[in-house]
Structure formats: C-alpha cells, structure tokens
C-alpha positions as CSV (number, residue, x, y, z in Angstrom):
1,M,28.9,0.5,8.8
2,S,31.4,-1.0,11.3
3,S,30.1,-3.2,14.1
4,G,29.4,-2.9,17.8
5,L,29.1,0.2,20.1
6,G,31.5,2.0,17.7
7,D,28.5,2.1,15.3
8,A,26.4,3.9,17.9
9,L,29.2,6.4,18.7
10,R,29.9,7.1,15.1
11,L,26.2,7.6,14.3
12,F,25.8,9.9,17.3
13,L,28.9,12.0,16.3
14,H,27.9,12.2,12.7
15,R,24.6,13.9,13.5
16,R,25.7,15.9,16.4
17,F,29.0,17.4,15.2
18,Y,29.3,17.2,11.4
19,S,29.3,20.5,9.5
20,L,27.4,20.8,6.2
21,K,30.8,20.4,4.4
22,Q,31.6,17.2,6.3
23,I,28.1,15.8,5.7
24,K,28.6,16.2,1.9
25,Q,32.1,14.6,2.1
26,V,30.6,11.6,4.0
27,Q,27.8,11.3,1.5
28,E,30.1,11.4,-1.5
29,R,32.6,8.9,-0.1
30,A,29.7,6.5,0.6
31,L,28.2,7.2,-2.8
32,R,31.4,6.3,-4.6
33,R,31.7,3.0,-2.7
34,L,28.1,2.2,-3.6
35,I,28.5,3.1,-7.2
36,D,31.8,1.1,-7.5
37,H,30.2,-2.0,-5.9
38,S,27.0,-1.7,-8.0
39,V,29.0,-1.5,-11.3
40,K,31.0,-4.5,-10.3
41,Y,28.2,-6.8,-9.1
42,S,24.9,-5.5,-10.5
43,P,24.3,-6.1,-14.2
44,Y,21.5,-3.5,-14.2
45,Y,23.7,-0.7,-12.8
46,R,26.6,-1.8,-14.9
47,E,24.6,-1.1,-17.9
48,I,23.1,2.2,-16.5
49,L,26.5,3.5,-15.3
50,K,28.8,2.3,-18.1
51,D,29.3,5.7,-19.7
52,L,28.8,7.9,-16.6
53,S,31.2,9.1,-14.0
54,I,29.5,9.7,-10.6
55,H,31.7,11.3,-8.0
56,T,29.7,14.1,-6.4
57,I,26.1,14.7,-5.2
58,E,25.5,16.9,-8.2
59,D,26.5,14.0,-10.5
60,L,23.4,12.1,-9.4
61,D,21.4,14.3,-11.8
62,L,23.0,12.3,-14.6
63,L,21.3,9.1,-13.4
64,P,17.7,8.1,-14.2
65,V,15.2,7.9,-11.4
66,I,13.8,4.4,-10.7
67,N,10.7,3.4,-8.8
68,K,9.2,0.2,-7.4
69,E,7.9,-1.0,-10.8
70,I,11.3,-0.6,-12.4
71,M,13.0,-2.1,-9.4
72,M,10.8,-5.2,-9.5
73,T,11.0,-5.5,-13.3
74,H,14.8,-5.7,-13.0
75,F,15.0,-7.3,-9.6
76,D,17.2,-10.2,-10.8
77,R,19.7,-8.0,-12.5
78,L,19.6,-5.1,-10.0
79,N,20.6,-7.0,-6.9
80,T,24.3,-7.8,-6.4
81,V,24.1,-11.4,-5.0
82,G,22.2,-13.3,-7.7
83,L,18.8,-13.4,-6.1
84,V,15.9,-14.5,-8.3
85,R,12.7,-12.6,-7.9
86,E,10.4,-15.6,-8.3
87,E,12.1,-17.5,-5.6
88,V,12.4,-14.6,-3.2
89,Q,8.8,-13.6,-3.7
90,A,7.6,-17.2,-3.1
91,F,9.5,-17.2,0.2
92,A,8.0,-13.8,1.2
93,V,4.4,-14.7,0.3
94,K,4.6,-18.1,2.0
95,N,5.8,-16.4,5.2
96,E,3.0,-13.9,4.9
97,L,0.3,-16.6,4.5
98,D,1.9,-18.7,7.3
99,R,2.3,-15.7,9.5
100,N,5.9,-16.8,10.0
101,Y,7.9,-13.6,9.9
102,L,11.2,-14.7,11.6
103,G,14.2,-16.2,9.9
104,Y,16.5,-15.2,7.1
105,Y,16.2,-16.1,3.4
106,L,19.1,-18.4,2.6
107,D,20.3,-17.7,6.2
108,K,21.6,-14.3,4.9
109,Y,18.9,-11.9,4.1
110,V,15.8,-10.3,5.6
111,I,13.1,-10.0,3.0
112,G,10.5,-7.2,3.2
113,L,7.2,-7.5,1.4
114,S,5.7,-4.1,0.8
115,S,2.4,-3.1,-0.8
116,G,3.5,0.6,-0.8
117,T,1.3,2.9,-2.8
118,S,1.8,1.8,-6.4
119,G,-0.3,-1.3,-6.3
120,N,1.9,-4.3,-6.7
121,K,4.2,-6.1,-4.3
122,G,7.7,-4.8,-3.6
123,L,10.5,-6.9,-2.4
124,Y,13.2,-5.3,-0.3
125,V,16.3,-7.3,0.7
126,T,18.5,-6.4,3.6
127,P,21.7,-8.3,4.4
128,R,21.9,-10.0,7.8
129,E,25.0,-8.0,8.8
130,L,23.1,-4.8,8.3
131,T,20.1,-5.8,10.4
132,K,22.4,-6.8,13.2
133,K,23.4,-3.2,13.5
134,L,19.9,-2.0,14.2
135,P,20.3,-1.9,18.0
136,Y,23.2,0.5,17.6
137,V,21.2,2.7,15.2
138,F,18.4,2.7,17.6
139,L,20.7,3.6,20.5
140,A,22.2,6.5,18.6
141,R,19.2,7.7,16.7
142,G,16.1,6.7,18.6
143,G,15.6,10.0,20.3
144,I,15.4,8.1,23.6
145,P,17.7,9.4,26.4
146,L,20.3,6.8,27.5
147,R,19.3,7.4,31.1
148,N,16.3,5.2,30.3
149,L,18.5,2.2,29.7
150,P,17.9,-0.7,29.7
151,F,15.1,-0.1,27.2
152,K,12.1,-2.4,27.7
153,I,10.1,-2.0,24.5
154,L,6.7,-3.2,23.5
155,F,6.7,-3.0,19.7
156,C,3.3,-2.9,17.9
157,L,3.0,-3.4,14.2
158,R,1.0,-5.5,11.8
159,V,3.8,-8.1,11.6
160,F,7.1,-8.9,13.2
161,S,10.2,-9.6,11.2
162,Q,13.7,-10.9,11.7
163,G,15.0,-7.3,11.2
164,F,13.0,-6.1,14.3
165,D,14.0,-9.2,16.3
166,D,17.6,-8.3,15.6
167,I,17.2,-5.2,17.7
168,N,17.3,-7.3,20.9
169,S,20.6,-6.9,22.8
170,P,21.8,-6.7,26.4
171,L,20.7,-3.1,26.5
172,V,17.5,-3.4,24.4
173,S,14.7,-5.9,25.2
174,L,11.9,-5.8,22.6
175,S,8.6,-7.6,22.9
176,Y,6.1,-7.8,20.0
177,C,2.4,-7.6,19.7
178,A,0.3,-7.3,16.5
179,T,-1.8,-4.2,16.0
180,M,-4.9,-6.3,16.0
181,T,-4.2,-7.4,19.6
182,P,-7.1,-6.3,21.9
183,V,-6.1,-3.1,23.7
184,E,-6.8,-4.8,27.1
185,E,-4.1,-7.4,26.2
186,I,-1.7,-4.6,25.1
187,I,-2.1,-2.9,28.5
188,S,-1.6,-6.2,30.3
189,Q,1.7,-6.7,28.4
190,L,2.8,-3.1,29.3
191,N,2.1,-3.8,33.0
192,T,3.4,-7.4,33.4
193,K,6.6,-6.8,31.3
194,H,7.3,-3.5,33.0
195,I,7.6,-1.8,29.6
196,N,9.1,1.7,29.7
197,I,9.0,2.4,25.9
198,L,5.9,1.9,23.8
199,M,6.4,1.8,20.0
200,A,3.2,1.9,17.9
201,P,1.4,3.6,15.0
202,P,-0.6,6.7,16.0
203,S,-3.9,4.9,15.2
204,L,-3.1,2.3,17.9
205,I,-2.1,5.0,20.5
206,R,-5.5,6.6,19.9
207,L,-7.3,3.3,20.8
208,L,-5.4,3.3,24.2
209,L,-6.5,6.8,25.1
210,P,-9.9,6.0,26.7
211,I,-8.3,3.4,29.0
212,R,-4.9,5.0,29.6
213,D,-5.5,5.0,33.4
214,E,-5.2,1.2,33.3
215,I,-1.5,1.5,32.4
216,K,0.2,1.1,35.7
217,V,3.8,1.4,34.5
218,K,5.5,4.7,33.9
219,L,6.2,5.0,30.1
220,K,9.4,7.0,29.6
221,Q,8.6,7.4,25.9
222,I,6.2,6.7,23.1
223,V,7.7,6.2,19.7
224,C,5.4,6.5,16.6
225,Y,5.9,5.4,13.1
226,A,4.2,3.9,10.0
227,E,1.5,6.6,9.8
228,V,1.4,10.4,9.8
229,L,1.5,11.9,13.3
230,E,0.0,15.3,13.2
231,K,1.5,17.9,15.5
232,E,-1.8,18.5,17.4
233,E,-2.1,14.8,18.0
234,K,1.5,14.5,19.1
235,E,0.8,17.2,21.8
236,R,-2.4,15.4,22.7
237,F,-0.6,12.1,23.3
238,K,2.1,13.9,25.3
239,K,-0.4,15.4,27.6
240,Q,-2.7,12.4,28.0
241,F,0.2,9.9,28.6
242,D,2.4,12.4,30.4
243,T,5.5,11.3,28.5
244,D,7.6,12.4,25.5
245,I,6.4,11.4,22.0
246,V,9.0,10.9,19.2
247,E,8.8,9.7,15.7
248,I,10.9,7.4,13.5
249,Y,10.6,7.6,9.7
250,Q,11.4,4.1,8.6
251,A,10.6,2.9,5.1
252,S,11.3,-0.3,3.1
253,E,13.8,1.9,1.2
254,G,15.8,2.7,4.3
255,Q,15.9,4.5,7.6
256,I,15.0,7.9,6.3
257,A,14.9,9.9,9.5
258,S,15.2,9.6,13.3
259,A,14.4,11.8,16.3
260,C,17.0,13.7,18.2
261,S,17.0,14.4,21.9
262,H,14.8,17.4,21.3
263,G,12.2,15.2,19.7
264,N,12.7,16.6,16.1
265,L,13.0,14.3,13.1
266,H,16.4,14.6,11.3
267,I,17.1,13.1,7.9
268,N,19.8,10.4,8.4
269,E,22.1,12.2,5.9
270,D,24.9,9.7,6.4
271,L,22.7,6.7,5.7
272,V,20.6,8.1,2.8
273,I,20.8,10.9,0.3
274,V,17.4,12.5,0.0
275,E,16.6,14.7,-3.0
276,L,13.5,16.9,-2.8
277,S,11.7,18.8,-5.5
278,D,8.4,20.6,-6.1
279,E,5.7,19.9,-8.6
280,N,7.8,21.7,-11.3
281,G,11.0,19.7,-10.6
282,H,12.7,22.6,-8.8
283,K,14.9,21.7,-5.8
284,V,13.3,22.1,-2.4
285,D,15.8,23.0,0.3
286,Q,13.9,25.5,2.4
287,P,11.6,24.9,5.3
288,G,7.8,25.2,4.8
289,I,7.7,24.1,1.1
290,V,5.9,20.9,0.2
291,A,8.2,18.5,-1.6
292,R,6.1,16.8,-4.2
293,H,8.9,14.4,-5.2
294,M,11.2,12.6,-2.9
295,I,14.1,10.6,-4.4
296,V,16.2,8.4,-2.0
297,T,19.6,6.8,-2.4
298,N,20.3,4.2,0.2
299,L,24.0,4.5,1.0
300,V,24.4,1.4,3.2
301,N,22.6,-1.5,1.5
302,F,24.9,-2.9,-1.1
303,V,22.9,-6.1,-1.7
304,Q,19.9,-4.3,-3.3
305,P,21.2,-1.0,-4.4
306,L,18.5,1.7,-4.6
307,I,20.1,4.6,-6.3
308,R,17.7,7.5,-7.0
309,Y,14.6,5.6,-6.0
310,E,11.5,7.7,-6.0
311,M,9.2,7.3,-3.0
312,N,5.6,8.5,-2.9
313,D,5.8,10.3,0.4
314,L,5.3,14.0,0.7
315,I,7.3,15.9,3.3
316,V,8.0,19.4,4.4
317,L,11.4,20.4,5.7
318,G,11.7,22.1,9.1
319,E,13.8,24.8,10.6
320,P,17.4,24.0,11.9
321,C,17.2,22.2,15.2
322,S,18.4,23.7,18.5
323,C,20.1,20.4,19.2
324,G,22.9,21.7,17.0
325,S,22.8,19.0,14.3
326,K,23.2,20.1,10.7
327,F,21.2,17.2,9.5
328,R,18.0,18.5,7.8
329,T,14.9,18.3,9.9
330,I,11.4,17.2,8.7
331,D,8.6,19.4,9.9
332,R,5.8,17.3,8.6
333,I,5.4,13.9,6.8
334,L,2.2,14.4,4.7
335,G,2.2,10.8,3.5
336,R,-1.1,9.0,2.8
337,N,-2.9,9.0,6.1
338,D,-5.1,6.1,5.2
339,D,-8.4,5.8,7.1
340,I,-8.9,3.1,9.6
341,L,-11.8,0.8,9.0
342,R,-14.3,-0.1,11.7
343,F,-16.9,-2.9,11.8
344,K,-19.7,-3.8,14.1
345,I,-19.3,-7.3,15.5
346,T,-22.0,-9.7,16.8
347,D,-22.2,-8.3,20.4
348,G,-22.6,-4.8,19.1
349,K,-19.1,-3.7,19.8
350,I,-16.9,-2.0,17.2
351,Q,-13.7,-3.7,16.0
352,T,-11.0,-1.6,14.4
353,V,-9.1,-3.0,11.4
354,F,-6.0,-1.2,10.2
355,P,-5.6,-0.5,6.5
356,D,-2.3,-2.3,6.1
357,L,-4.0,-5.6,6.9
358,F,-6.3,-5.1,3.9
359,S,-3.3,-4.2,1.8
360,R,-1.5,-7.4,2.7
361,W,-4.6,-9.6,2.2
362,I,-5.1,-8.1,-1.3
363,I,-1.5,-8.1,-2.6
364,T,-0.8,-11.7,-1.4
365,S,-3.9,-13.1,-3.0
366,S,-2.8,-12.7,-6.6
367,D,0.1,-11.3,-8.7
368,A,-2.5,-10.2,-11.3
369,I,-3.7,-7.3,-9.1
370,R,-2.3,-4.0,-10.5
371,E,-4.2,-1.5,-8.4
372,Y,-6.9,-1.6,-5.7
373,Q,-9.1,0.6,-3.6
374,V,-11.0,-0.1,-0.5
375,L,-14.3,1.8,0.3
376,Q,-16.4,1.7,3.4
377,N,-19.7,3.6,3.8
378,D,-20.9,1.9,7.0
379,M,-19.7,-0.4,9.7
380,E,-21.5,-3.5,8.3
381,S,-20.0,-3.6,4.7
382,V,-16.9,-3.0,2.7
383,E,-16.2,-2.7,-1.0
384,V,-13.0,-3.6,-2.9
385,H,-12.2,-2.3,-6.4
386,L,-9.5,-4.2,-8.3
387,E,-7.7,-3.4,-11.5
388,L,-6.1,-6.4,-12.9
389,L,-3.2,-6.7,-15.4
390,S,-4.6,-6.6,-19.0
391,E,-3.5,-10.2,-19.8
392,T,-5.2,-11.7,-16.7
393,E,-7.3,-14.8,-17.1
394,N,-9.7,-16.5,-14.7
395,V,-10.9,-13.2,-13.3
396,D,-13.8,-14.8,-11.5
397,G,-11.4,-17.1,-9.7
398,I,-9.2,-14.2,-8.5
399,V,-12.3,-12.4,-7.2
400,A,-13.6,-15.5,-5.4
401,L,-10.2,-16.2,-3.9
402,L,-9.8,-12.6,-2.6
403,K,-13.3,-12.6,-1.1
404,E,-12.6,-15.9,0.6
405,R,-9.3,-14.6,2.0
406,I,-10.8,-11.3,3.3
407,L,-13.8,-12.9,4.9
408,H,-11.7,-15.6,6.5
409,E,-9.3,-13.1,7.9
410,L,-12.1,-10.8,9.3
411,A,-13.9,-13.8,10.8
412,V,-11.0,-14.3,13.2
413,W,-12.2,-11.1,14.9
414,D,-15.8,-12.1,14.6
415,I,-16.3,-9.6,11.8
416,H,-18.8,-10.8,9.1
417,P,-19.5,-7.8,6.8
418,Q,-21.2,-7.7,3.4
419,L,-18.3,-7.7,1.0
420,Q,-18.4,-6.8,-2.6
421,V,-15.4,-7.0,-5.0
422,F,-15.5,-5.3,-8.4
423,V,-13.0,-5.5,-11.2
424,L,-12.7,-2.2,-13.1
425,K,-10.4,0.4,-14.4
426,I,-9.0,2.6,-11.6
427,E,-8.2,6.0,-12.9
428,L,-5.3,7.5,-11.0
429,P,-5.3,11.3,-10.6
430,A,-2.7,13.3,-12.5
431,D,-1.4,14.4,-9.1
432,R,-0.8,11.0,-7.6
433,S,-0.4,12.5,-4.1
434,K,-4.2,12.9,-4.1
435,Y,-5.0,9.2,-4.7
436,K,-6.4,7.5,-1.7
437,R,-6.4,3.7,-1.4
438,F,-8.8,3.7,1.5
439,I,-11.9,5.8,1.5
440,V,-13.8,5.5,4.8
441,K,-17.0,7.6,4.9
442,Q,-18.4,6.6,8.2
443,P,-18.0,9.0,11.2
444,A,-14.8,8.5,13.2
445,Q,-15.2,6.6,16.4
446,N,-12.9,8.1,19.1
C-alpha cells in the first residue's frame, strides 16, 4: 500500500466503487506480487512453488493449505527477512511477562503473540511500514463517519501493542486501558478525556451496562472486536448506549473485515483473499450457509507471507449491502465465544476475568504445553487441564510453575481461588468447531 491520505482514499474507493471484475483483477495483481516476492526471498515458498505457476485466484487450488503449526514449524524458512523463531519468540514472551508491549523488534517489526485455538503459541510479524498505515485503514474502513473527526478513542483490550499505538495521528487520538481495568476507572477515562469512540470487546461493554448513566460524554460510536457480537446484543447495546455499534474483524492473520457506513461487515477483498468451504470442501459463496473452513491469503504482508492459511473461525456470508460495495458481507462470525470467568473476592464482590488472560498465562509458562482447557464450576475454584508434548520432562515443575503464575496473576485483583492443574490427554472432537477451551458452568452474572 502507498502512504498517507492517498491510502485512505484508495481504500475507500476500492470498497465503494469496484465491480466484481475489478475486485478480482486487484486481487490477482496483488497475488502475483506476493508470489513473486515469496519465491525470491522465502526458502519455504521457493520450494513449495518451484513447479507451480500461480496467476489467478483459481490457481490457488494448486497450493497446499498451511496452518499455525506448519507456519511455526517452518517459521525461519517461511519469513522473507531471515528472522529466527527462537529469537523472535524470546522477545515476544519477555515482553509478555514484563507487560512491555510497545516497541519494534529490531526497530523494524511488530511481533504478535497469539494463543489462537490450536494450543501452542503463534508468532505473527508485521513490518513497521505496514503498521504505520493503520490510521488510514481505520479512517477508510472503520465504519465511523468522518463528521466525527477528530476521533478521540478509548481502546480496551487485554494488551496494547506498537501496532495499535501507530494508529495515533493528527486526526486520531487513541488512549488505552486494559480489559481488567475497573469499570469505574474506564468511565472516568471516558469522561475526563472527552472520548467520542469506545472500542472494546462485547464482554466489556456488557459490564458497563448497569452504570451507563455515569458516562457523561456523548459516545458517537462503539466499536466491538475480539469476540462474537450477536445481533441481539448489538441491538441491545445500540438502544442502551444510544449510539451506533459497529464491528471490526481483525485477526493476527490480517485485517479480515471492516464495517461500512451502514454498519455491515465487509471482507477487505483488496487486503486478503478469503476462501470459504463447507464441511465437505464445497465452495461457500452464498449467504446463510455456515462456512466450516476459512482459508486466508494476506495480500499486503510480504515479511511473513501467509498464503492459503487456514483459520479456525466459522462465518456466515450476508446479503449484498445497500451501501453499494461489491465486497462480500459477513452476516455472522460464529467463532468460539469463550465464556468469561467470574470469581468471588474477599469483600464478597464478583471479579470478572477474561478468557484471553488465562490463555496468555498458560501459553507463556511453558513451550511444552500442546493443548489446554479451563473449567470453572463455581466462583471459588478453577481447573486447568494440560496436554504436554510427548517428550516433555519435568512435568511436575511445569505444573508448579503454571499454578504459581496463575495464582500470582489472579492475586493482583484479590482473587484467591482453589486451583487444580491436571496433565492428561485432551481428546479433540472430530469437528474441531465444537471444541471449547473454556467451560464455565456457573450462572451468568449480568
């Protein structure tokens, strides 16, 4: 992508005015550039593509599908700039443990550490020049009317990162707070910083509902991400907060979809190629059908090429949008709507803990953890099941380290549960879409 406001204009025009034929032409030009670069600089893709000629979208069927396990196994050979997995992972894990999320690796790359849904850590590398374009992508594809400029955003997620910090610009001011921030403090930030756009996972928006009257500023928009937002809940938020609710579908693998001015999610067809199929491998191109398999090719990240990368998300395409864009719409993201955990603390109050926190604590405690599951039957205890790699030694040490880490992290919020950790074989269902990492059996607390 080129730089500056030209990016925003081009992104806007692509979605608004491109025909289906033009969309395919844009994708194929970008695909050829990606393939050529990957063959030249990625030893992994040089081997994969040596006897293949990829020129069209249909030619993609000639390529094998990769996933996080394959990507991580071949990390050193797959990236195009000579990065070494062991060194990059050490950097990412250290930042995680130090809670230091700003800064670039080698002053060039943003490193994302993802637990995803397949058990082990995933490393995602984005070049600095690409993250610097985030403000313009946000301006063009955020679903937020430009009449609301300048955007004063409060951004709530588990962690901050350099990629998010790069959104700051003369027209976009972004403040950050962690999802574990007390809701009273979040409201204080909304009021004192005169926020007009709140960006947060749906689970956090739900926590604000009982005290929404304490928000004294007028929110122009609420932007949700990171979790499934049901249509009914979207309407509930819209009514209770008296503002528009939009979604962004951002993943470690790329910016999959963004909202239009009508509030509908459109696949960013010029940034990614998204292939959808059903449980039998048949192409899904019609609204209303659950796509059991989603394969993504990121067209703009040349440092870590992800070509035909299978994600675990389940989506349903929507009807054509009245905004006029020919970019496909997403009616529903079925994803894994992991349950939130809740604990009683010493004064009898209930403290919410988001599932992604547990994921991070688990995956950064040991590389030997292949799969895990968190179970909670009541608000005074929690159980963690671990499956370790077969060659793992010092199992007792890994268990002890994980218990110490979880209890230490929970104690920060005055949570002191009974914690049990078991090492066992975790049987994944044949239909992986039914596997749940977090099983919370206690009644929901609204």
